[in-house]
N, CA, C and O atoms as a Maestro MAE file, in Angstrom:
{
 s_m_m2io_version
 :::
 2.0.0
}

f_m_ct {
 s_m_title
 :::
 protein
 m_atom[360] {
  # First column is atom index #
  i_m_mmod_type
  r_m_x_coord
  r_m_y_coord
  r_m_z_coord
  i_m_residue_number
  s_m_chain_name
  s_m_pdb_residue_name
  s_m_pdb_atom_name
  i_m_atomic_number
  :::
  1 25 132.602 117.979 101.590 1 A "MET " " N  " 7
  2 3 131.190 117.732 101.349 1 A "MET " " CA " 6
  3 2 131.044 117.280 99.897 1 A "MET " " C  " 6
  4 15 131.521 116.199 99.550 1 A "MET " " O  " 8
  5 25 130.407 118.061 99.048 2 A "ARG " " N  " 7
  6 3 130.232 117.682 97.636 2 A "ARG " " CA " 6
  7 2 129.753 116.239 97.488 2 A "ARG " " C  " 6
  8 15 130.280 115.493 96.662 2 A "ARG " " O  " 8
  9 25 128.774 115.849 98.270 3 A "ALA " " N  " 7
  10 3 128.332 114.448 98.295 3 A "ALA " " CA " 6
  11 2 127.879 113.961 96.919 3 A "ALA " " C  " 6
  12 15 128.251 112.867 96.497 3 A "ALA " " O  " 8
  13 25 127.086 114.759 96.225 4 A "ILE " " N  " 7
  14 3 126.585 114.322 94.913 4 A "ILE " " CA " 6
  15 2 127.735 114.208 93.922 4 A "ILE " " C  " 6
  16 15 127.821 113.226 93.185 4 A "ILE " " O  " 8
  17 25 128.611 115.193 93.896 5 A "GLU " " N  " 7
  18 3 129.751 115.149 92.970 5 A "GLU " " CA " 6
  19 2 130.641 113.944 93.260 5 A "GLU " " C  " 6
  20 15 131.110 113.279 92.337 5 A "GLU " " O  " 8
  21 25 130.872 113.663 94.535 6 A "GLN " " N  " 7
  22 3 131.682 112.499 94.898 6 A "GLN " " CA " 6
  23 2 131.013 111.202 94.449 6 A "GLN " " C  " 6
  24 15 131.681 110.279 93.982 6 A "GLN " " O  " 8
  25 25 129.699 111.138 94.593 7 A "ALA " " N  " 7
  26 3 128.970 109.935 94.166 7 A "ALA " " CA " 6
  27 2 129.085 109.746 92.656 7 A "ALA " " C  " 6
  28 15 129.279 108.629 92.178 7 A "ALA " " O  " 8
  29 25 128.964 110.841 91.908 8 A "ILE " " N  " 7
  30 3 129.097 110.760 90.446 8 A "ILE " " CA " 6
  31 2 130.500 110.271 90.083 8 A "ILE " " C  " 6
  32 15 130.653 109.380 89.248 8 A "ILE " " O  " 8
  33 25 131.514 110.850 90.707 9 A "GLU " " N  " 7
  34 3 132.905 110.453 90.433 9 A "GLU " " CA " 6
  35 2 133.140 108.985 90.745 9 A "GLU " " C  " 6
  36 15 133.926 108.320 90.069 9 A "GLU " " O  " 8
  37 25 132.469 108.484 91.753 10 A "TYR " " N  " 7
  38 3 132.623 107.088 92.165 10 A "TYR " " CA " 6
  39 2 131.867 106.138 91.239 10 A "TYR " " C  " 6
  40 15 132.147 104.940 91.208 10 A "TYR " " O  " 8
  41 25 130.893 106.685 90.472 11 A "GLY " " N  " 7
  42 3 130.124 105.858 89.548 11 A "GLY " " CA " 6
  43 2 128.817 105.350 90.117 11 A "GLY " " C  " 6
  44 15 128.256 104.376 89.615 11 A "GLY " " O  " 8
  45 25 128.330 105.996 91.154 12 A "VAL " " N  " 7
  46 3 127.078 105.581 91.796 12 A "VAL " " CA " 6
  47 2 125.918 105.651 90.799 12 A "VAL " " C  " 6
  48 15 125.831 106.583 89.999 12 A "VAL " " O  " 8
  49 25 125.053 104.678 90.856 13 A "LYS " " N  " 7
  50 3 123.868 104.620 89.987 13 A "LYS " " CA " 6
  51 2 122.577 104.798 90.768 13 A "LYS " " C  " 6
  52 15 121.513 104.998 90.182 13 A "LYS " " O  " 8
  53 25 122.671 104.725 92.098 14 A "VAL " " N  " 7
  54 3 121.516 104.878 92.978 14 A "VAL " " CA " 6
  55 2 121.823 106.017 93.949 14 A "VAL " " C  " 6
  56 15 122.851 106.022 94.625 14 A "VAL " " O  " 8
  57 25 120.917 106.967 93.998 15 A "PHE " " N  " 7
  58 3 121.056 108.115 94.896 15 A "PHE " " CA " 6
  59 2 119.893 108.080 95.865 15 A "PHE " " C  " 6
  60 15 118.900 107.393 95.628 15 A "PHE " " O  " 8
  61 25 120.013 108.819 96.957 16 A "GLY " " N  " 7
  62 3 118.902 108.769 97.893 16 A "GLY " " CA " 6
  63 2 118.939 109.858 98.933 16 A "GLY " " C  " 6
  64 15 119.838 110.697 98.982 16 A "GLY " " O  " 8
  65 25 117.922 109.805 99.760 17 A "VAL " " N  " 7
  66 3 117.748 110.743 100.864 17 A "VAL " " CA " 6
  67 2 117.642 109.924 102.141 17 A "VAL " " C  " 6
  68 15 116.902 108.943 102.204 17 A "VAL " " O  " 8
  69 25 118.387 110.336 103.150 18 A "THR " " N  " 7
  70 3 118.346 109.678 104.448 18 A "THR " " CA " 6
  71 2 118.101 110.725 105.521 18 A "THR " " C  " 6
  72 15 118.820 111.720 105.606 18 A "THR " " O  " 8
  73 25 117.088 110.496 106.334 19 A "ILE " " N  " 7
  74 3 116.823 111.326 107.499 19 A "ILE " " CA " 6
  75 2 117.288 110.505 108.695 19 A "ILE " " C  " 6
  76 15 116.803 109.397 108.920 19 A "ILE " " O  " 8
  77 25 118.229 111.052 109.461 20 A "HIS " " N  " 7
  78 3 118.782 110.299 110.576 20 A "HIS " " CA " 6
  79 2 119.010 111.206 111.774 20 A "HIS " " C  " 6
  80 15 119.070 112.429 111.648 20 A "HIS " " O  " 8
  81 25 119.134 110.582 112.938 21 A "PHE " " N  " 7
  82 3 119.510 111.318 114.129 21 A "PHE " " CA " 6
  83 2 120.960 111.757 113.986 21 A "PHE " " C  " 6
  84 15 121.761 111.076 113.346 21 A "PHE " " O  " 8
  85 25 121.289 112.884 114.577 22 A "VAL " " N  " 7
  86 3 122.650 113.379 114.563 22 A "VAL " " CA " 6
  87 2 123.370 112.852 115.797 22 A "VAL " " C  " 6
  88 15 122.848 112.909 116.910 22 A "VAL " " O  " 8
  89 25 124.560 112.345 115.582 23 A "ASP " " N  " 7
  90 3 125.398 111.890 116.691 23 A "ASP " " CA " 6
  91 2 126.784 112.481 116.508 23 A "ASP " " C  " 6
  92 15 126.944 113.445 115.760 23 A "ASP " " O  " 8
  93 25 127.778 111.934 117.164 24 A "GLU " " N  " 7
  94 3 129.123 112.501 117.115 24 A "GLU " " CA " 6
  95 2 129.839 112.239 115.791 24 A "GLU " " C  " 6
  96 15 130.846 112.889 115.512 24 A "GLU " " O  " 8
  97 25 129.358 111.321 114.979 25 A "GLY " " N  " 7
  98 3 130.007 110.999 113.711 25 A "GLY " " CA " 6
  99 2 129.452 111.816 112.558 25 A "GLY " " C  " 6
  100 15 128.630 112.712 112.745 25 A "GLY " " O  " 8
  101 25 129.915 111.489 111.373 26 A "VAL " " N  " 7
  102 3 129.416 112.127 110.156 26 A "VAL " " CA " 6
  103 2 128.503 111.123 109.465 26 A "VAL " " C  " 6
  104 15 128.954 110.081 108.990 26 A "VAL " " O  " 8
  105 25 127.216 111.447 109.414 27 A "ASP " " N  " 7
  106 3 126.212 110.564 108.792 27 A "ASP " " CA " 6
  107 2 126.200 109.174 109.426 27 A "ASP " " C  " 6
  108 15 126.026 108.176 108.727 27 A "ASP " " O  " 8
  109 25 126.382 109.105 110.739 28 A "THR " " N  " 7
  110 3 126.415 107.809 111.414 28 A "THR " " CA " 6
  111 2 125.243 107.611 112.366 28 A "THR " " C  " 6
  112 15 125.134 106.557 112.993 28 A "THR " " O  " 8
  113 25 124.366 108.601 112.486 29 A "GLY " " N  " 7
  114 3 123.240 108.485 113.402 29 A "GLY " " CA " 6
  115 2 122.211 107.471 112.932 29 A "GLY " " C  " 6
  116 15 122.181 107.095 111.760 29 A "GLY " " O  " 8
  117 25 121.384 107.041 113.842 30 A "SER " " N  " 7
  118 3 120.337 106.061 113.538 30 A "SER " " CA " 6
  119 2 119.404 106.601 112.461 30 A "SER " " C  " 6
  120 15 118.955 107.745 112.530 30 A "SER " " O  " 8
  121 25 119.117 105.769 111.471 31 A "ILE " " N  " 7
  122 3 118.279 106.163 110.340 31 A "ILE " " CA " 6
  123 2 116.813 106.126 110.745 31 A "ILE " " C  " 6
  124 15 116.326 105.143 111.303 31 A "ILE " " O  " 8
  125 25 116.119 107.230 110.448 32 A "VAL " " N  " 7
  126 3 114.691 107.341 110.728 32 A "VAL " " CA " 6
  127 2 113.897 106.975 109.477 32 A "VAL " " C  " 6
  128 15 113.027 106.106 109.528 32 A "VAL " " O  " 8
  129 25 114.186 107.623 108.372 33 A "LEU " " N  " 7
  130 3 113.514 107.357 107.092 33 A "LEU " " CA " 6
  131 2 114.558 107.418 105.978 33 A "LEU " " C  " 6
  132 15 115.569 108.113 106.083 33 A "LEU " " O  " 8
  133 25 114.285 106.674 104.915 34 A "GLN " " N  " 7
  134 3 115.246 106.626 103.815 34 A "GLN " " CA " 6
  135 2 114.525 106.218 102.535 34 A "GLN " " C  " 6
  136 15 113.615 105.389 102.550 34 A "GLN " " O  " 8
  137 25 114.950 106.817 101.437 35 A "ARG " " N  " 7
  138 3 114.417 106.400 100.134 35 A "ARG " " CA " 6
  139 2 115.511 106.575 99.082 35 A "ARG " " C  " 6
  140 15 116.254 107.556 99.098 35 A "ARG " " O  " 8
  141 25 115.594 105.619 98.177 36 A "ALA " " N  " 7
  142 3 116.590 105.654 97.109 36 A "ALA " " CA " 6
  143 2 115.894 105.670 95.754 36 A "ALA " " C  " 6
  144 15 114.762 105.207 95.611 36 A "ALA " " O  " 8
  145 25 116.596 106.213 94.765 37 A "VAL " " N  " 7
  146 3 116.083 106.197 93.390 37 A "VAL " " CA " 6
  147 2 117.242 105.856 92.466 37 A "VAL " " C  " 6
  148 15 118.372 106.303 92.659 37 A "VAL " " O  " 8
  149 25 116.934 105.063 91.474 38 A "GLU " " N  " 7
  150 3 117.950 104.703 90.483 38 A "GLU " " CA " 6
  151 2 118.048 105.810 89.453 38 A "GLU " " C  " 6
  152 15 117.050 106.212 88.856 38 A "GLU " " O  " 8
  153 25 119.270 106.302 89.251 39 A "LEU " " N  " 7
  154 3 119.556 107.314 88.239 39 A "LEU " " CA " 6
  155 2 120.819 106.877 87.507 39 A "LEU " " C  " 6
  156 15 121.870 107.502 87.648 39 A "LEU " " O  " 8
  157 25 120.718 105.797 86.720 40 A "PRO " " N  " 7
  158 3 121.918 105.184 86.138 40 A "PRO " " CA " 6
  159 2 122.688 106.082 85.177 40 A "PRO " " C  " 6
  160 15 123.896 105.907 85.012 40 A "PRO " " O  " 8
  161 25 122.020 107.037 84.539 41 A "ASP " " N  " 7
  162 3 122.703 107.881 83.554 41 A "ASP " " CA " 6
  163 2 122.965 109.296 84.056 41 A "ASP " " C  " 6
  164 15 123.446 110.141 83.301 41 A "ASP " " O  " 8
  165 25 122.661 109.556 85.296 42 A "ALA " " N  " 7
  166 3 122.791 110.912 85.835 42 A "ALA " " CA " 6
  167 2 124.261 111.310 85.957 42 A "ALA " " C  " 6
  168 15 125.077 110.563 86.497 42 A "ALA " " O  " 8
  169 25 124.580 112.483 85.453 43 A "ARG " " N  " 7
  170 3 125.941 113.003 85.542 43 A "ARG " " CA " 6
  171 2 125.955 114.462 86.002 43 A "ARG " " C  " 6
  172 15 127.016 115.012 86.298 43 A "ARG " " O  " 8
  173 25 124.794 115.079 86.060 44 A "ASP " " N  " 7
  174 3 124.706 116.488 86.425 44 A "ASP " " CA " 6
  175 2 124.213 116.633 87.864 44 A "ASP " " C  " 6
  176 15 123.094 116.221 88.170 44 A "ASP " " O  " 8
  177 25 125.026 117.210 88.755 45 A "PRO " " N  " 7
  178 3 124.614 117.353 90.148 45 A "PRO " " CA " 6
  179 2 123.294 118.104 90.314 45 A "PRO " " C  " 6
  180 15 122.493 117.764 91.185 45 A "PRO " " O  " 8
  181 25 123.064 119.115 89.488 46 A "GLY " " N  " 7
  182 3 121.821 119.882 89.577 46 A "GLY " " CA " 6
  183 2 120.594 119.040 89.273 46 A "GLY " " C  " 6
  184 15 119.560 119.183 89.924 46 A "GLY " " O  " 8
  185 25 120.706 118.170 88.293 47 A "THR " " N  " 7
  186 3 119.602 117.285 87.932 47 A "THR " " CA " 6
  187 2 119.331 116.279 89.047 47 A "THR " " C  " 6
  188 15 118.180 115.995 89.377 47 A "THR " " O  " 8
  189 25 120.397 115.752 89.615 48 A "ILE " " N  " 7
  190 3 120.247 114.795 90.713 48 A "ILE " " CA " 6
  191 2 119.605 115.476 91.914 48 A "ILE " " C  " 6
  192 15 118.685 114.933 92.524 48 A "ILE " " O  " 8
  193 25 120.091 116.662 92.249 49 A "LEU " " N  " 7
  194 3 119.524 117.402 93.368 49 A "LEU " " CA " 6
  195 2 118.049 117.713 93.131 49 A "LEU " " C  " 6
  196 15 117.239 117.620 94.053 49 A "LEU " " O  " 8
  197 25 117.699 118.081 91.902 50 A "ALA " " N  " 7
  198 3 116.294 118.365 91.565 50 A "ALA " " CA " 6
  199 2 115.428 117.125 91.730 50 A "ALA " " C  " 6
  200 15 114.248 117.237 92.062 50 A "ALA " " O  " 8
  201 25 115.993 115.951 91.505 51 A "THR " " N  " 7
  202 3 115.252 114.698 91.700 51 A "THR " " CA " 6
  203 2 115.104 114.383 93.185 51 A "THR " " C  " 6
  204 15 114.059 113.900 93.620 51 A "THR " " O  " 8
  205 25 116.146 114.657 93.958 52 A "LEU " " N  " 7
  206 3 116.136 114.319 95.382 52 A "LEU " " CA " 6
  207 2 115.361 115.329 96.233 52 A "LEU " " C  " 6
  208 15 114.803 114.959 97.266 52 A "LEU " " O  " 8
  209 25 115.321 116.571 95.823 53 A "ARG " " N  " 7
  210 3 114.710 117.624 96.648 53 A "ARG " " CA " 6
  211 2 113.255 117.329 97.028 53 A "ARG " " C  " 6
  212 15 112.901 117.502 98.195 53 A "ARG " " O  " 8
  213 25 112.393 116.890 96.097 54 A "PRO " " N  " 7
  214 3 111.013 116.575 96.501 54 A "PRO " " CA " 6
  215 2 110.940 115.430 97.512 54 A "PRO " " C  " 6
  216 15 110.042 115.402 98.353 54 A "PRO " " O  " 8
  217 25 111.873 114.494 97.433 55 A "ILE " " N  " 7
  218 3 111.906 113.397 98.397 55 A "ILE " " CA " 6
  219 2 112.280 113.944 99.770 55 A "ILE " " C  " 6
  220 15 111.678 113.572 100.777 55 A "ILE " " O  " 8
  221 25 113.271 114.824 99.808 56 A "GLU " " N  " 7
  222 3 113.635 115.482 101.078 56 A "GLU " " CA " 6
  223 2 112.437 116.210 101.667 56 A "GLU " " C  " 6
  224 15 112.173 116.127 102.867 56 A "GLU " " O  " 8
  225 25 111.718 116.924 100.811 57 A "HIS " " N  " 7
  226 3 110.577 117.723 101.265 57 A "HIS " " CA " 6
  227 2 109.422 116.855 101.760 57 A "HIS " " C  " 6
  228 15 108.561 117.332 102.499 57 A "HIS " " O  " 8
  229 25 109.401 115.618 101.368 58 A "GLU " " N  " 7
  230 3 108.392 114.676 101.875 58 A "GLU " " CA " 6
  231 2 108.867 114.007 103.172 58 A "GLU " " C  " 6
  232 15 108.126 113.946 104.153 58 A "GLU " " O  " 8
  233 25 110.098 113.510 103.166 59 A "LEU " " N  " 7
  234 3 110.577 112.714 104.294 59 A "LEU " " CA " 6
  235 2 110.878 113.531 105.549 59 A "LEU " " C  " 6
  236 15 110.574 113.091 106.657 59 A "LEU " " O  " 8
  237 25 111.468 114.710 105.389 60 A "LEU " " N  " 7
  238 3 111.857 115.476 106.573 60 A "LEU " " CA " 6
  239 2 110.650 115.871 107.430 60 A "LEU " " C  " 6
  240 15 110.679 115.634 108.638 60 A "LEU " " O  " 8
  241 25 109.591 116.462 106.861 61 A "PRO " " N  " 7
  242 3 108.433 116.779 107.707 61 A "PRO " " CA " 6
  243 2 107.791 115.534 108.311 61 A "PRO " " C  " 6
  244 15 107.272 115.571 109.427 61 A "PRO " " O  " 8
  245 25 107.829 114.432 107.564 62 A "ARG " " N  " 7
  246 3 107.271 113.180 108.086 62 A "ARG " " CA " 6
  247 2 108.066 112.712 109.311 62 A "ARG " " C  " 6
  248 15 107.483 112.280 110.306 62 A "ARG " " O  " 8
  249 25 109.385 112.798 109.234 63 A "ALA " " N  " 7
  250 3 110.231 112.397 110.361 63 A "ALA " " CA " 6
  251 2 109.996 113.301 111.568 63 A "ALA " " C  " 6
  252 15 109.926 112.827 112.702 63 A "ALA " " O  " 8
  253 25 109.877 114.591 111.321 64 A "VAL " " N  " 7
  254 3 109.617 115.531 112.415 64 A "VAL " " CA " 6
  255 2 108.270 115.226 113.061 64 A "VAL " " C  " 6
  256 15 108.149 115.252 114.286 64 A "VAL " " O  " 8
  257 25 107.265 114.939 112.251 65 A "ALA " " N  " 7
  258 3 105.932 114.611 112.782 65 A "ALA " " CA " 6
  259 2 105.979 113.338 113.622 65 A "ALA " " C  " 6
  260 15 105.356 113.272 114.682 65 A "ALA " " O  " 8
  261 25 106.708 112.335 113.159 66 A "LEU " " N  " 7
  262 3 106.842 111.095 113.929 66 A "LEU " " CA " 6
  263 2 107.513 111.362 115.277 66 A "LEU " " C  " 6
  264 15 107.097 110.837 116.310 66 A "LEU " " O  " 8
  265 25 108.551 112.182 115.243 67 A "MET " " N  " 7
  266 3 109.243 112.489 116.491 67 A "MET " " CA " 6
  267 2 108.337 113.298 117.422 67 A "MET " " C  " 6
  268 15 108.267 113.018 118.619 67 A "MET " " O  " 8
  269 25 107.650 114.291 116.879 68 A "ALA " " N  " 7
  270 3 106.776 115.132 117.696 68 A "ALA " " CA " 6
  271 2 105.646 114.318 118.316 68 A "ALA " " C  " 6
  272 15 105.186 114.624 119.416 68 A "ALA " " O  " 8
  273 25 105.204 113.286 117.610 69 A "ALA " " N  " 7
  274 3 104.123 112.429 118.112 69 A "ALA " " CA " 6
  275 2 104.640 111.363 119.078 69 A "ALA " " C  " 6
  276 15 103.857 110.575 119.609 69 A "ALA " " O  " 8
  277 25 105.945 111.335 119.306 70 A "GLY " " N  " 7
  278 3 106.510 110.336 120.219 70 A "GLY " " CA " 6
  279 2 106.493 108.928 119.661 70 A "GLY " " C  " 6
  280 15 106.452 107.957 120.417 70 A "GLY " " O  " 8
  281 25 106.524 108.811 118.335 71 A "ARG " " N  " 7
  282 3 106.416 107.493 117.713 71 A "ARG " " CA " 6
  283 2 107.761 106.881 117.317 71 A "ARG " " C  " 6
  284 15 107.798 105.793 116.742 71 A "ARG " " O  " 8
  285 25 108.864 107.569 117.619 72 A "LEU " " N  " 7
  286 3 110.177 107.036 117.289 72 A "LEU " " CA " 6
  287 2 110.876 106.569 118.561 72 A "LEU " " C  " 6
  288 15 110.817 107.227 119.599 72 A "LEU " " O  " 8
  289 25 111.537 105.422 118.456 73 A "ARG " " N  " 7
  290 3 112.343 104.952 119.584 73 A "ARG " " CA " 6
  291 2 113.475 104.091 119.044 73 A "ARG " " C  " 6
  292 15 113.356 103.457 117.995 73 A "ARG " " O  " 8
  293 25 114.546 104.086 119.770 74 A "ARG " " N  " 7
  294 3 115.690 103.257 119.370 74 A "ARG " " CA " 6
  295 2 115.396 101.807 119.678 74 A "ARG " " C  " 6
  296 15 114.775 101.491 120.694 74 A "ARG " " O  " 8
  297 25 115.835 100.940 118.818 75 A "ASP " " N  " 7
  298 3 115.691 99.503 119.007 75 A "ASP " " CA " 6
  299 2 116.685 99.071 120.088 75 A "ASP " " C  " 6
  300 15 117.894 99.208 119.897 75 A "ASP " " O  " 8
  301 25 116.195 98.549 121.225 76 A "PRO " " N  " 7
  302 3 117.116 98.173 122.302 76 A "PRO " " CA " 6
  303 2 118.119 97.092 121.894 76 A "PRO " " C  " 6
  304 15 119.216 97.026 122.448 76 A "PRO " " O  " 8
  305 25 117.752 96.253 120.938 77 A "SER " " N  " 7
  306 3 118.669 95.201 120.516 77 A "SER " " CA " 6
  307 2 119.653 95.683 119.447 77 A "SER " " C  " 6
  308 15 120.670 95.033 119.204 77 A "SER " " O  " 8
  309 25 119.357 96.811 118.810 78 A "GLN " " N  " 7
  310 3 120.215 97.377 117.774 78 A "GLN " " CA " 6
  311 2 120.147 98.901 117.891 78 A "GLN " " C  " 6
  312 15 119.326 99.519 117.215 78 A "GLN " " O  " 8
  313 25 120.972 99.520 118.718 79 A "PRO " " N  " 7
  314 3 120.861 100.945 119.011 79 A "PRO " " CA " 6
  315 2 120.955 101.866 117.795 79 A "PRO " " C  " 6
  316 15 120.485 103.002 117.852 79 A "PRO " " O  " 8
  317 25 121.548 101.401 116.701 80 A "ARG " " N  " 7
  318 3 121.621 102.249 115.499 80 A "ARG " " CA " 6
  319 2 120.340 102.193 114.679 80 A "ARG " " C  " 6
  320 15 120.224 102.865 113.654 80 A "ARG " " O  " 8
  321 25 119.388 101.402 115.123 81 A "ARG " " N  " 7
  322 3 118.125 101.256 114.391 81 A "ARG " " CA " 6
  323 2 117.018 101.997 115.132 81 A "ARG " " C  " 6
  324 15 116.957 101.981 116.361 81 A "ARG " " O  " 8
  325 25 116.148 102.644 114.371 82 A "VAL " " N  " 7
  326 3 115.008 103.354 114.941 82 A "VAL " " CA " 6
  327 2 113.742 102.583 114.598 82 A "VAL " " C  " 6
  328 15 113.557 102.152 113.459 82 A "VAL " " O  " 8
  329 25 112.879 102.414 115.579 83 A "LEU " " N  " 7
  330 3 111.582 101.775 115.367 83 A "LEU " " CA " 6
  331 2 110.505 102.847 115.338 83 A "LEU " " C  " 6
  332 15 110.563 103.826 116.082 83 A "LEU " " O  " 8
  333 25 109.522 102.647 114.467 84 A "VAL " " N  " 7
  334 3 108.387 103.557 114.390 84 A "VAL " " CA " 6
  335 2 107.192 102.841 114.994 84 A "VAL " " C  " 6
  336 15 106.751 101.810 114.486 84 A "VAL " " O  " 8
  337 25 106.671 103.395 116.082 85 A "ASP " " N  " 7
  338 3 105.499 102.813 116.733 85 A "ASP " " CA " 6
  339 2 104.269 103.049 115.879 85 A "ASP " " C  " 6
  340 15 104.159 104.056 115.180 85 A "ASP " " O  " 8
  341 25 103.349 102.103 115.949 86 A "GLU " " N  " 7
  342 3 102.086 102.212 115.221 86 A "GLU " " CA " 6
  343 2 101.326 103.447 115.679 86 A "GLU " " C  " 6
  344 15 101.464 103.901 116.815 86 A "GLU " " O  " 8
  345 25 100.523 103.976 114.769 87 A "GLU " " N  " 7
  346 3 99.656 105.077 115.134 87 A "GLU " " CA " 6
  347 2 98.583 104.560 116.083 87 A "GLU " " C  " 6
  348 15 98.114 103.434 115.922 87 A "GLU " " O  " 8
  349 25 98.188 105.358 117.063 88 A "PRO " " N  " 7
  350 3 97.091 104.924 117.938 88 A "PRO " " CA " 6
  351 2 95.852 104.586 117.112 88 A "PRO " " C  " 6
  352 15 95.467 105.334 116.213 88 A "PRO " " O  " 8
  353 25 95.255 103.485 117.420 89 A "GLY " " N  " 7
  354 3 94.057 103.060 116.691 89 A "GLY " " CA " 6
  355 2 94.347 102.276 115.441 89 A "GLY " " C  " 6
  356 15 93.415 101.908 114.725 89 A "GLY " " O  " 8
  357 25 95.635 101.998 115.139 90 A "SER " " N  " 7
  358 3 95.950 101.223 113.925 90 A "SER " " CA " 6
  359 2 95.901 99.751 114.195 90 A "SER " " C  " 6
  360 15 96.138 98.949 113.291 90 A "SER " " O  " 8
  :::
 }
 m_bond[359] {
  # First column is bond index #
  i_m_from
  i_m_to
  i_m_order
  :::
  1 1 2 1
  2 2 3 1
  3 3 4 2
  4 3 5 1
  5 5 6 1
  6 6 7 1
  7 7 8 2
  8 7 9 1
  9 9 10 1
  10 10 11 1
  11 11 12 2
  12 11 13 1
  13 13 14 1
  14 14 15 1
  15 15 16 2
  16 15 17 1
  17 17 18 1
  18 18 19 1
  19 19 20 2
  20 19 21 1
  21 21 22 1
  22 22 23 1
  23 23 24 2
  24 23 25 1
  25 25 26 1
  26 26 27 1
  27 27 28 2
  28 27 29 1
  29 29 30 1
  30 30 31 1
  31 31 32 2
  32 31 33 1
  33 33 34 1
  34 34 35 1
  35 35 36 2
  36 35 37 1
  37 37 38 1
  38 38 39 1
  39 39 40 2
  40 39 41 1
  41 41 42 1
  42 42 43 1
  43 43 44 2
  44 43 45 1
  45 45 46 1
  46 46 47 1
  47 47 48 2
  48 47 49 1
  49 49 50 1
  50 50 51 1
  51 51 52 2
  52 51 53 1
  53 53 54 1
  54 54 55 1
  55 55 56 2
  56 55 57 1
  57 57 58 1
  58 58 59 1
  59 59 60 2
  60 59 61 1
  61 61 62 1
  62 62 63 1
  63 63 64 2
  64 63 65 1
  65 65 66 1
  66 66 67 1
  67 67 68 2
  68 67 69 1
  69 69 70 1
  70 70 71 1
  71 71 72 2
  72 71 73 1
  73 73 74 1
  74 74 75 1
  75 75 76 2
  76 75 77 1
  77 77 78 1
  78 78 79 1
  79 79 80 2
  80 79 81 1
  81 81 82 1
  82 82 83 1
  83 83 84 2
  84 83 85 1
  85 85 86 1
  86 86 87 1
  87 87 88 2
  88 87 89 1
  89 89 90 1
  90 90 91 1
  91 91 92 2
  92 91 93 1
  93 93 94 1
  94 94 95 1
  95 95 96 2
  96 95 97 1
  97 97 98 1
  98 98 99 1
  99 99 100 2
  100 99 101 1
  101 101 102 1
  102 102 103 1
  103 103 104 2
  104 103 105 1
  105 105 106 1
  106 106 107 1
  107 107 108 2
  108 107 109 1
  109 109 110 1
  110 110 111 1
  111 111 112 2
  112 111 113 1
  113 113 114 1
  114 114 115 1
  115 115 116 2
  116 115 117 1
  117 117 118 1
  118 118 119 1
  119 119 120 2
  120 119 121 1
  121 121 122 1
  122 122 123 1
  123 123 124 2
  124 123 125 1
  125 125 126 1
  126 126 127 1
  127 127 128 2
  128 127 129 1
  129 129 130 1
  130 130 131 1
  131 131 132 2
  132 131 133 1
  133 133 134 1
  134 134 135 1
  135 135 136 2
  136 135 137 1
  137 137 138 1
  138 138 139 1
  139 139 140 2
  140 139 141 1
  141 141 142 1
  142 142 143 1
  143 143 144 2
  144 143 145 1
  145 145 146 1
  146 146 147 1
  147 147 148 2
  148 147 149 1
  149 149 150 1
  150 150 151 1
  151 151 152 2
  152 151 153 1
  153 153 154 1
  154 154 155 1
  155 155 156 2
  156 155 157 1
  157 157 158 1
  158 158 159 1
  159 159 160 2
  160 159 161 1
  161 161 162 1
  162 162 163 1
  163 163 164 2
  164 163 165 1
  165 165 166 1
  166 166 167 1
  167 167 168 2
  168 167 169 1
  169 169 170 1
  170 170 171 1
  171 171 172 2
  172 171 173 1
  173 173 174 1
  174 174 175 1
  175 175 176 2
  176 175 177 1
  177 177 178 1
  178 178 179 1
  179 179 180 2
  180 179 181 1
  181 181 182 1
  182 182 183 1
  183 183 184 2
  184 183 185 1
  185 185 186 1
  186 186 187 1
  187 187 188 2
  188 187 189 1
  189 189 190 1
  190 190 191 1
  191 191 192 2
  192 191 193 1
  193 193 194 1
  194 194 195 1
  195 195 196 2
  196 195 197 1
  197 197 198 1
  198 198 199 1
  199 199 200 2
  200 199 201 1
  201 201 202 1
  202 202 203 1
  203 203 204 2
  204 203 205 1
  205 205 206 1
  206 206 207 1
  207 207 208 2
  208 207 209 1
  209 209 210 1
  210 210 211 1
  211 211 212 2
  212 211 213 1
  213 213 214 1
  214 214 215 1
  215 215 216 2
  216 215 217 1
  217 217 218 1
  218 218 219 1
  219 219 220 2
  220 219 221 1
  221 221 222 1
  222 222 223 1
  223 223 224 2
  224 223 225 1
  225 225 226 1
  226 226 227 1
  227 227 228 2
  228 227 229 1
  229 229 230 1
  230 230 231 1
  231 231 232 2
  232 231 233 1
  233 233 234 1
  234 234 235 1
  235 235 236 2
  236 235 237 1
  237 237 238 1
  238 238 239 1
  239 239 240 2
  240 239 241 1
  241 241 242 1
  242 242 243 1
  243 243 244 2
  244 243 245 1
  245 245 246 1
  246 246 247 1
  247 247 248 2
  248 247 249 1
  249 249 250 1
  250 250 251 1
  251 251 252 2
  252 251 253 1
  253 253 254 1
  254 254 255 1
  255 255 256 2
  256 255 257 1
  257 257 258 1
  258 258 259 1
  259 259 260 2
  260 259 261 1
  261 261 262 1
  262 262 263 1
  263 263 264 2
  264 263 265 1
  265 265 266 1
  266 266 267 1
  267 267 268 2
  268 267 269 1
  269 269 270 1
  270 270 271 1
  271 271 272 2
  272 271 273 1
  273 273 274 1
  274 274 275 1
  275 275 276 2
  276 275 277 1
  277 277 278 1
  278 278 279 1
  279 279 280 2
  280 279 281 1
  281 281 282 1
  282 282 283 1
  283 283 284 2
  284 283 285 1
  285 285 286 1
  286 286 287 1
  287 287 288 2
  288 287 289 1
  289 289 290 1
  290 290 291 1
  291 291 292 2
  292 291 293 1
  293 293 294 1
  294 294 295 1
  295 295 296 2
  296 295 297 1
  297 297 298 1
  298 298 299 1
  299 299 300 2
  300 299 301 1
  301 301 302 1
  302 302 303 1
  303 303 304 2
  304 303 305 1
  305 305 306 1
  306 306 307 1
  307 307 308 2
  308 307 309 1
  309 309 310 1
  310 310 311 1
  311 311 312 2
  312 311 313 1
  313 313 314 1
  314 314 315 1
  315 315 316 2
  316 315 317 1
  317 317 318 1
  318 318 319 1
  319 319 320 2
  320 319 321 1
  321 321 322 1
  322 322 323 1
  323 323 324 2
  324 323 325 1
  325 325 326 1
  326 326 327 1
  327 327 328 2
  328 327 329 1
  329 329 330 1
  330 330 331 1
  331 331 332 2
  332 331 333 1
  333 333 334 1
  334 334 335 1
  335 335 336 2
  336 335 337 1
  337 337 338 1
  338 338 339 1
  339 339 340 2
  340 339 341 1
  341 341 342 1
  342 342 343 1
  343 343 344 2
  344 343 345 1
  345 345 346 1
  346 346 347 1
  347 347 348 2
  348 347 349 1
  349 349 350 1
  350 350 351 1
  351 351 352 2
  352 351 353 1
  353 353 354 1
  354 354 355 1
  355 355 356 2
  356 355 357 1
  357 357 358 1
  358 358 359 1
  359 359 360 2
  :::
 }
}
């Protein structure tokens, strides 16, 4: 695991949060929501996690709400892609 530490070691400058469906692979499920932030000078995993945590806290409940409302579906032409249906009345 150690995803943040591995990213720092690799020299990553952009970190992010991805909410995806779980499948048989590791982080290979269809992406529901995603957001990235540039942190070019970040070297401390705790600081990076503190930056990402509020994004997680926003995206995860949003993804659950979309799923509960029946607004998520797989793209038939690209099964790894998720489509978000418009809200009723939009």
